[in-house]
Backbone as a chain_set.jsonl record, in Angstrom:
{"seq": "XXXXXXXXXXXXXXXXXXXXXXXXXXXXXXXXXXXXXXXXXXXXXXXXXXXXXXXXXXXXXXXXXXXXXXXXXXXXXXXXXXXXXXXXXXXXXXXXXXXXXXXXXXXXXXXXXXXXXXXXXXXXXXXXXXXXXXXXXXXXXXXXXXX", "coords": {"N": [[22.813, 112.046, 159.655], [24.497, 113.193, 161.56], [23.629, 111.822, 163.824], [24.463, 109.227, 163.291], [27.281, 109.528, 163.317], [27.59, 110.391, 165.94], [26.695, 108.099, 167.28], [28.613, 106.195, 166.503], [30.917, 107.417, 167.525], [30.234, 107.405, 170.248], [30.169, 104.615, 170.683], [32.86, 103.953, 170.225], [34.132, 105.422, 172.265], [32.956, 104.15, 174.453], [33.969, 101.522, 174.207], [36.733, 102.004, 174.506], [36.7, 102.983, 177.124], [35.982, 100.732, 178.575], [38.172, 99.093, 178.048], [40.207, 100.563, 179.257], [39.338, 100.655, 181.883], [39.408, 98.028, 182.648], [40.837, 95.601, 184.786], [44.314, 95.32, 185.081], [46.258, 92.549, 184.56], [48.509, 91.737, 186.845], [51.196, 89.933, 187.524], [51.962, 88.207, 190.541], [54.529, 89.464, 192.518], [57.711, 88.05, 193.045], [59.107, 88.899, 195.136], [60.749, 91.53, 196.939], [64.093, 92.836, 197.408], [64.702, 92.809, 200.21], [62.88, 90.925, 201.127], [63.688, 88.616, 199.733], [66.263, 88.3, 200.781], [65.605, 87.765, 203.435], [64.269, 85.338, 203.118], [66.364, 83.72, 202.223], [67.929, 83.812, 204.515], [66.342, 82.375, 206.387], [66.294, 79.811, 205.314], [69.016, 79.162, 205.343], [69.489, 79.432, 208.097], [67.852, 77.411, 209.108], [69.179, 75.143, 208.136], [71.587, 75.393, 209.53], [70.656, 75.149, 212.155], [69.675, 72.529, 212.088], [72.072, 71.139, 211.722], [73.381, 71.776, 214.141], [71.681, 70.588, 216.014], [71.937, 67.94, 215.294], [74.467, 67.453, 216.266], [74.224, 67.142, 218.969], [75.04, 65.169, 221.685], [73.636, 62.024, 222.278], [73.438, 60.532, 224.875], [71.727, 59.38, 226.704], [68.407, 57.911, 226.977], [66.33, 59.799, 227.266], [67.438, 62.22, 226.347], [67.964, 61.471, 223.727], [65.346, 61.074, 222.796], [64.332, 63.689, 222.977], [66.036, 65.048, 221.232], [65.345, 63.792, 218.849], [62.708, 64.696, 218.674], [63.151, 67.445, 218.356], [64.487, 67.417, 215.903], [62.419, 66.448, 214.293], [60.636, 68.571, 214.517], [62.049, 70.645, 213.207], [62.192, 69.506, 210.69], [59.506, 69.491, 209.968], [59.044, 72.264, 209.93], [60.716, 72.936, 207.794], [59.393, 71.643, 205.693], [57.056, 73.152, 205.65], [58.105, 75.62, 204.852], [59.004, 74.947, 202.306], [56.545, 74.485, 201.064], [55.435, 77.054, 201.177], [57.317, 78.471, 199.623], [56.943, 77.208, 197.156], [54.324, 78.01, 196.589], [54.629, 80.793, 196.358], [56.354, 80.978, 194.173], [54.679, 80.125, 192.158], [52.954, 82.173, 191.947], [50.959, 82.399, 193.852], [49.299, 83.088, 196.999], [50.952, 82.599, 200.117], [50.032, 79.684, 201.764], [48.013, 79.642, 204.68], [47.979, 77.346, 206.433], [50.549, 76.321, 205.967], [52.205, 78.309, 206.979], [51.481, 78.115, 209.65], [52.443, 75.565, 210.099], [55.2, 75.957, 209.934], [55.619, 77.674, 212.132], [54.714, 76.005, 214.23], [56.488, 73.862, 213.975], [58.972, 75.069, 214.588], [58.42, 75.836, 217.211], [58.055, 73.342, 218.393], [60.646, 72.292, 218.162], [62.062, 74.127, 219.785], [60.858, 73.646, 222.272], [61.513, 70.946, 222.685], [64.328, 71.061, 222.832], [64.552, 72.554, 225.136], [63.841, 70.708, 227.011], [65.938, 68.986, 227.351], [68.059, 67.608, 229.639], [70.477, 66.492, 230.18], [73.665, 66.76, 231.491], [75.991, 66.291, 230.038], [75.346, 67.052, 227.523], [74.883, 69.714, 227.585], [76.403, 71.949, 226.582], [76.282, 71.568, 223.805], [73.533, 71.662, 223.457], [72.992, 74.291, 224.234], [74.286, 75.663, 222.171], [72.763, 74.777, 219.984], [70.28, 75.84, 220.717], [70.832, 78.557, 220.507], [71.307, 78.77, 217.745], [68.782, 78.006, 216.865], [67.256, 80.104, 217.853], [68.176, 82.112, 216.169], [67.096, 81.146, 213.813], [64.364, 81.432, 214.303], [64.289, 84.218, 214.471], [64.971, 84.827, 211.821], [62.717, 83.832, 210.567], [60.826, 85.638, 211.521], [61.701, 87.9, 210.208], [61.064, 87.224, 207.592], [58.276, 87.258, 207.768], [57.918, 89.965, 208.343], [59.052, 91.268, 206.102], [58.096, 90.142, 203.737], [55.421, 90.75, 202.228]], "CA": [[24.242, 111.879, 159.554], [25.064, 113.543, 162.861], [23.27, 110.754, 164.747], [25.331, 108.093, 162.993], [28.618, 109.874, 163.806], [27.499, 110.395, 167.404], [26.585, 106.704, 167.72], [29.926, 105.566, 166.317], [31.808, 108.033, 168.5], [29.849, 106.876, 171.556], [30.605, 103.218, 170.742], [34.322, 103.942, 170.357], [34.451, 105.882, 173.624], [32.528, 103.097, 175.372], [34.924, 100.413, 174.115], [37.984, 102.433, 175.13], [36.528, 103.103, 178.578], [36.016, 99.37, 179.123], [39.56, 98.625, 177.966], [41.007, 101.289, 180.239], [38.875, 100.331, 183.231], [39.638, 96.618, 182.944], [42.023, 95.421, 185.627], [45.512, 94.821, 184.416], [46.775, 91.371, 185.254], [49.875, 91.965, 187.297], [51.595, 88.73, 188.24], [52.486, 88.418, 191.886], [55.979, 89.594, 192.552], [58.382, 87.019, 193.819], [59.589, 89.552, 196.34], [61.788, 92.532, 196.783], [65.403, 92.413, 197.898], [64.647, 92.499, 201.643], [62.141, 89.668, 201.263], [64.533, 87.516, 199.264], [67.342, 88.12, 201.762], [65.003, 87.107, 204.6], [64.021, 83.931, 202.747], [67.66, 83.043, 202.223], [68.358, 83.68, 205.913], [65.645, 81.31, 207.113], [66.746, 78.524, 204.782], [70.364, 78.958, 205.881], [69.387, 79.248, 209.547], [67.307, 76.07, 209.346], [70.255, 74.17, 207.906], [72.523, 75.524, 210.649], [70.001, 74.575, 213.34], [69.661, 71.067, 211.929], [73.431, 70.666, 211.98], [73.676, 71.896, 215.574], [70.896, 69.577, 216.737], [72.533, 66.633, 215.0], [75.711, 67.316, 217.031], [73.946, 66.927, 220.396], [75.271, 63.763, 222.047], [72.453, 61.368, 222.846], [73.98, 59.496, 225.75], [70.651, 58.683, 227.411], [67.171, 57.768, 226.204], [65.557, 61.043, 227.313], [68.078, 63.167, 225.434], [67.743, 60.963, 222.378], [63.946, 61.351, 222.456], [64.169, 65.133, 222.782], [66.755, 65.402, 220.002], [64.49, 63.331, 217.746], [61.563, 65.61, 218.594], [63.648, 68.705, 217.786], [64.735, 67.162, 214.486], [61.111, 66.354, 213.64], [60.1, 69.93, 214.451], [62.735, 71.369, 212.131], [61.784, 68.899, 209.421], [58.164, 70.011, 209.693], [59.208, 73.673, 209.554], [61.292, 72.946, 206.443], [58.324, 71.289, 204.757], [56.191, 74.323, 205.55], [58.806, 76.629, 204.055], [58.973, 74.48, 200.918], [55.188, 74.728, 200.57], [55.304, 78.507, 200.988], [58.148, 78.852, 198.473], [56.261, 76.722, 195.954], [53.167, 78.872, 196.326], [55.103, 82.107, 195.915], [56.913, 80.849, 192.829], [53.591, 79.944, 191.195], [52.124, 83.368, 191.953], [49.869, 82.28, 194.812], [49.622, 83.515, 198.353], [51.433, 81.531, 200.992], [48.894, 79.127, 202.489], [48.066, 79.81, 206.138], [48.414, 76.12, 207.121], [52.005, 76.159, 205.853], [52.801, 79.23, 207.958], [51.268, 77.499, 210.959], [53.346, 74.413, 210.18], [56.54, 76.479, 210.236], [55.612, 78.141, 213.526], [54.593, 74.852, 215.125], [57.735, 73.101, 213.902], [60.0, 75.773, 215.36], [58.038, 75.758, 218.628], [58.338, 71.966, 218.822], [62.1, 72.167, 218.319], [62.456, 74.893, 220.974], [60.382, 72.936, 223.46], [62.302, 69.723, 222.853], [65.668, 71.419, 223.315], [64.402, 73.014, 226.517], [63.629, 69.55, 227.883], [67.162, 68.187, 227.473], [68.659, 67.889, 230.95], [71.74, 65.77, 230.307], [74.792, 67.697, 231.616], [76.99, 66.025, 229.001], [74.891, 67.658, 226.273], [74.475, 71.105, 227.828], [77.07, 72.898, 225.677], [75.719, 71.364, 222.467], [72.145, 72.137, 223.492], [73.039, 75.761, 224.252], [74.632, 76.084, 220.813], [71.596, 74.518, 219.133], [69.246, 76.811, 221.08], [71.233, 79.843, 219.922], [71.044, 78.676, 216.307], [67.333, 77.972, 216.682], [66.779, 81.482, 218.067], [68.467, 82.821, 214.918], [66.126, 80.668, 212.832], [63.097, 82.099, 214.626], [64.463, 85.618, 214.063], [64.897, 84.864, 210.353], [61.302, 83.653, 210.238], [60.146, 86.906, 211.793], [62.082, 88.813, 209.127], [60.257, 86.855, 206.427], [56.926, 87.769, 208.011], [57.943, 91.43, 208.278], [59.491, 91.804, 204.811], [57.432, 89.506, 202.583], [53.98, 91.041, 202.336]], "C": [[24.909, 112.148, 160.904], [24.771, 112.452, 163.893], [24.187, 109.553, 164.553], [26.745, 108.358, 163.52], [28.634, 109.861, 165.331], [27.443, 108.976, 167.946], [27.931, 105.99, 167.614], [30.922, 106.112, 167.336], [31.519, 107.515, 169.909], [30.335, 105.432, 171.72], [32.119, 103.124, 170.935], [34.742, 104.363, 171.762], [34.093, 104.811, 174.646], [33.533, 101.941, 175.38], [36.258, 100.786, 174.767], [37.856, 102.549, 176.646], [36.533, 101.737, 179.244], [37.455, 98.855, 179.134], [40.438, 99.293, 179.012], [40.631, 100.892, 181.656], [39.131, 98.881, 183.61], [40.891, 96.477, 183.799], [43.168, 94.818, 184.822], [46.028, 93.647, 185.228], [48.241, 91.606, 185.565], [50.308, 90.729, 188.066], [52.221, 89.073, 189.588], [54.008, 88.482, 191.835], [56.572, 88.494, 193.415], [59.013, 87.621, 195.056], [60.659, 90.576, 196.044], [63.077, 92.011, 197.414], [65.362, 92.007, 199.367], [63.936, 91.172, 201.886], [63.015, 88.482, 200.85], [65.704, 87.246, 200.204], [66.802, 87.387, 202.988], [64.728, 85.636, 204.316], [65.318, 83.13, 202.761], [68.144, 82.811, 203.649], [67.657, 82.522, 206.608], [66.066, 79.939, 206.604], [68.126, 78.184, 205.329], [70.318, 78.675, 207.377], [68.814, 77.878, 209.891], [68.385, 75.005, 209.167], [71.263, 74.198, 209.047], [71.942, 74.897, 211.909], [69.972, 73.054, 213.269], [71.035, 70.485, 212.234], [73.781, 70.699, 213.454], [72.921, 70.845, 216.381], [71.471, 68.19, 216.498], [73.823, 66.393, 215.778], [75.474, 67.078, 218.522], [74.171, 65.451, 220.717], [74.036, 63.175, 222.736], [72.889, 60.205, 223.717], [72.91, 58.782, 226.564], [69.373, 58.726, 226.576], [66.365, 59.068, 226.159], [66.129, 62.071, 226.341], [67.835, 62.751, 223.989], [66.32, 61.258, 221.904], [63.737, 62.832, 222.154], [64.881, 65.612, 221.513], [65.931, 64.981, 218.785], [63.285, 64.246, 217.563], [61.976, 66.95, 217.983], [63.908, 68.553, 216.29], [63.42, 67.091, 213.706], [60.472, 67.737, 213.5], [60.731, 70.734, 213.328], [62.38, 70.807, 210.757], [60.403, 69.401, 209.005], [58.225, 71.471, 209.251], [59.765, 73.787, 208.135], [60.24, 72.614, 205.391], [57.364, 72.457, 204.562], [56.811, 75.407, 204.688], [58.824, 76.228, 202.58], [57.603, 74.724, 200.293], [54.98, 76.205, 200.271], [56.096, 78.956, 199.759], [57.498, 78.41, 197.165], [55.076, 77.587, 195.581], [53.611, 80.219, 195.772], [55.631, 82.03, 194.484], [55.847, 80.64, 191.764], [52.612, 81.106, 191.217], [50.954, 83.325, 192.909], [50.308, 82.837, 196.149], [50.11, 82.319, 199.149], [50.257, 80.994, 201.791], [49.078, 79.245, 204.003], [48.47, 78.522, 206.853], [49.924, 75.897, 207.048], [52.726, 77.088, 206.82], [52.67, 78.658, 209.361], [52.209, 76.316, 211.165], [54.761, 74.86, 210.526], [56.611, 76.903, 211.697], [55.573, 76.977, 214.505], [55.88, 74.029, 215.131], [58.851, 73.746, 214.705], [59.699, 75.72, 216.851], [58.32, 74.366, 219.189], [59.832, 71.778, 219.066], [62.579, 72.912, 219.56], [62.065, 74.161, 222.25], [61.227, 71.694, 223.733], [63.7, 70.037, 223.381], [65.624, 71.895, 224.762], [64.233, 71.877, 227.505], [64.851, 68.646, 228.007], [67.86, 68.593, 228.768], [70.008, 67.214, 231.159], [72.907, 66.762, 230.377], [75.849, 67.506, 230.527], [76.622, 66.702, 227.675], [74.634, 69.155, 226.402], [75.125, 72.114, 226.876], [76.501, 72.789, 224.263], [74.286, 71.871, 222.384], [72.113, 73.664, 223.465], [73.363, 76.307, 222.86], [73.443, 75.908, 219.866], [70.466, 75.501, 219.431], [69.557, 78.192, 220.499], [70.945, 79.854, 218.422], [69.546, 78.683, 216.02], [66.723, 79.358, 216.901], [67.04, 82.332, 216.825], [67.489, 82.416, 213.811], [64.772, 81.334, 213.05], [63.161, 83.564, 214.203], [64.368, 85.757, 212.545], [63.456, 84.684, 209.887], [60.507, 84.926, 210.458], [60.484, 87.945, 210.727], [61.292, 88.51, 207.858], [58.847, 87.415, 206.583], [56.89, 89.284, 207.853], [58.21, 91.955, 206.867], [58.775, 91.249, 203.592], [55.925, 89.659, 202.72], [53.267, 90.609, 201.088]], "O": [[25.789, 111.398, 161.327], [25.608, 112.193, 164.758], [24.634, 108.938, 165.52], [27.343, 107.466, 164.121], [29.586, 109.373, 165.941], [28.074, 108.675, 168.96], [28.335, 105.27, 168.527], [31.681, 105.352, 167.939], [32.44, 107.222, 170.672], [30.853, 105.068, 172.776], [32.599, 102.305, 171.719], [35.605, 103.734, 172.374], [34.839, 104.588, 175.6], [33.902, 101.443, 176.444], [36.844, 99.983, 175.493], [38.802, 102.246, 177.373], [37.034, 101.595, 180.36], [37.899, 98.254, 180.113], [41.317, 98.652, 179.588], [41.493, 100.802, 182.53], [39.076, 98.54, 184.792], [41.891, 97.156, 183.562], [42.979, 93.924, 183.997], [46.21, 93.749, 186.441], [49.089, 91.665, 184.675], [49.821, 90.503, 189.174], [52.906, 90.084, 189.745], [54.668, 87.663, 191.196], [55.974, 88.074, 194.406], [59.421, 86.881, 195.951], [61.372, 90.5, 195.043], [63.132, 90.878, 197.894], [65.923, 90.976, 199.738], [64.341, 90.39, 202.746], [63.065, 87.468, 201.546], [66.094, 86.095, 200.399], [67.461, 86.494, 203.519], [64.934, 84.785, 205.181], [65.358, 82.002, 203.251], [68.697, 81.756, 203.963], [68.294, 81.763, 207.339], [66.181, 78.999, 207.39], [68.376, 77.048, 205.732], [71.017, 77.79, 207.87], [69.243, 77.252, 210.86], [68.482, 74.074, 209.966], [71.741, 73.151, 209.484], [72.642, 74.201, 212.645], [70.214, 72.372, 214.265], [71.152, 69.467, 212.916], [74.401, 69.77, 213.97], [73.466, 70.277, 217.327], [71.489, 67.358, 217.405], [74.236, 65.244, 215.937], [76.427, 66.838, 219.264], [73.563, 64.581, 220.095], [73.477, 63.77, 223.657], [72.732, 59.041, 223.348], [73.154, 57.686, 227.067], [69.272, 59.473, 225.603], [65.782, 59.4, 225.127], [65.386, 62.716, 225.601], [67.536, 63.585, 223.135], [66.11, 61.645, 220.755], [63.052, 63.188, 221.195], [64.377, 66.486, 220.807], [65.832, 65.725, 217.809], [62.886, 64.538, 216.435], [61.236, 67.524, 217.185], [63.591, 69.446, 215.504], [63.322, 67.61, 212.595], [59.842, 68.035, 212.485], [60.035, 71.425, 212.583], [62.281, 71.55, 209.781], [60.166, 69.698, 207.834], [57.538, 71.869, 208.31], [59.33, 74.642, 207.363], [60.202, 73.23, 204.326], [56.913, 72.721, 203.447], [56.124, 76.04, 203.886], [58.674, 77.08, 201.704], [57.508, 75.122, 199.132], [54.418, 76.565, 199.237], [55.596, 79.735, 198.948], [57.504, 79.151, 196.182], [54.845, 77.867, 194.404], [53.023, 80.723, 194.816], [55.376, 82.925, 193.678], [56.076, 80.941, 190.593], [51.559, 81.045, 190.582], [50.037, 84.138, 192.792], [51.494, 83.034, 196.41], [49.729, 81.179, 198.887], [49.551, 81.768, 202.437], [50.157, 78.981, 204.534], [49.243, 78.59, 207.808], [50.511, 75.339, 207.975], [53.736, 76.711, 207.414], [53.607, 78.703, 210.158], [52.708, 76.094, 212.268], [55.443, 74.214, 211.321], [57.544, 76.541, 212.414], [56.309, 76.962, 215.492], [56.309, 73.554, 216.183], [59.589, 73.064, 215.416], [60.611, 75.577, 217.666], [58.772, 74.229, 220.326], [60.233, 71.175, 220.061], [63.408, 72.396, 220.309], [62.853, 74.072, 223.192], [61.606, 71.428, 224.873], [64.197, 69.354, 224.277], [66.562, 71.661, 225.524], [64.456, 72.054, 228.703], [64.797, 67.635, 228.707], [68.205, 69.757, 228.969], [70.613, 67.361, 232.221], [73.123, 67.523, 229.434], [76.523, 68.461, 230.141], [77.478, 66.901, 226.814], [74.216, 69.797, 225.439], [74.458, 73.039, 226.413], [76.266, 73.802, 223.603], [73.875, 72.438, 221.372], [71.302, 74.26, 222.756], [72.777, 77.299, 222.426], [73.154, 76.783, 219.049], [69.772, 75.948, 218.518], [68.657, 78.905, 220.055], [70.405, 80.826, 217.893], [69.095, 79.291, 215.049], [65.779, 79.739, 216.209], [66.22, 83.177, 216.467], [67.103, 83.237, 212.979], [64.115, 81.749, 212.096], [62.202, 84.093, 213.64], [63.753, 86.698, 212.043], [63.028, 85.315, 208.921], [59.619, 85.256, 209.672], [59.645, 88.777, 210.382], [60.897, 89.423, 207.133], [58.289, 87.979, 205.641], [55.939, 89.828, 207.293], [57.654, 92.981, 206.478], [58.848, 91.841, 202.514], [55.247, 88.79, 203.268], [52.05, 90.768, 200.985]]}, "num_chains": 1, "name": "protein.A"}
């Protein structure tokens, strides 16, 4: 009789220990307040940068080419951010290629704006560069706050 009770007790303890030791499925958090604020900042900053770049007068072919390159860079960065947001909302980690796409897109836009030499566009370019610097800063906040 004692053996039977011991066996049943052992089985119950074993089952409870498995249930307790099993990992609890904790869905990935969509982010804390600082992370969500940083995400909002980069989306807003990208829109502001796009608007500033679109205001650059393209009076010569070189400026027009550089403005198009900057626009393409920001478009690529936006696509990368959309990919990252989609992954986060589905509980996945942000894919490394999407992060690289954002970084490369912002670098392309910065480089293109740095190559605009038309004096007629200098004020608009300076404004766009300032907005782009804010976009880069917002991206760094996302990296720092969204772990």
